[in-house]
C-alpha positions as CSV (number, residue, x, y, z in Angstrom):
1,M,-15.0,-29.9,32.0
2,E,-15.7,-30.4,28.3
3,F,-17.9,-27.1,28.1
4,K,-14.9,-24.9,29.8
5,R,-12.6,-26.5,27.2
6,F,-15.1,-25.5,24.4
7,I,-15.4,-22.0,25.6
8,K,-11.6,-21.7,25.9
9,T,-11.1,-22.7,22.4
10,I,-13.9,-20.6,21.0
11,L,-12.2,-17.3,23.0
12,F,-8.8,-18.5,21.7
13,W,-9.7,-18.5,18.0
14,E,-11.7,-15.3,18.4
15,I,-8.6,-13.7,19.8
16,L,-6.5,-14.8,16.9
17,Q,-8.9,-13.7,14.4
18,G,-9.0,-10.3,16.0
19,L,-5.2,-10.1,16.2
20,W,-5.1,-11.1,12.5
21,L,-7.6,-8.4,11.5
22,T,-5.9,-5.7,13.6
23,L,-2.2,-6.6,12.2
24,S,-3.6,-7.0,8.5
25,N,-5.0,-3.5,8.6
26,L,-1.8,-1.7,9.9
27,P,0.0,0.5,7.4
28,P,2.9,-1.0,5.7
29,H,6.4,-0.1,7.3
30,K,8.4,1.8,4.9
31,A,12.0,2.6,5.8
32,V,12.4,6.4,5.3
33,T,16.0,7.7,5.4
34,R,16.6,11.3,5.7
35,Q,19.9,13.3,5.3
36,Y,20.8,15.0,8.5
37,P,21.6,17.9,8.4
38,E,19.6,18.6,5.4
39,E,21.7,21.5,4.2
40,P,24.7,20.3,1.9
41,R,28.1,20.8,3.3
């Protein structure tokens, strides 16, 4: 049972590292506000 626990722990940390790497490389979210309609009234 100790081996299964070890494998689960290793896989858990690898998944967390992969998620962190993916989320850290996403482009920053910038709010873009556009006027609609673009023509002045």
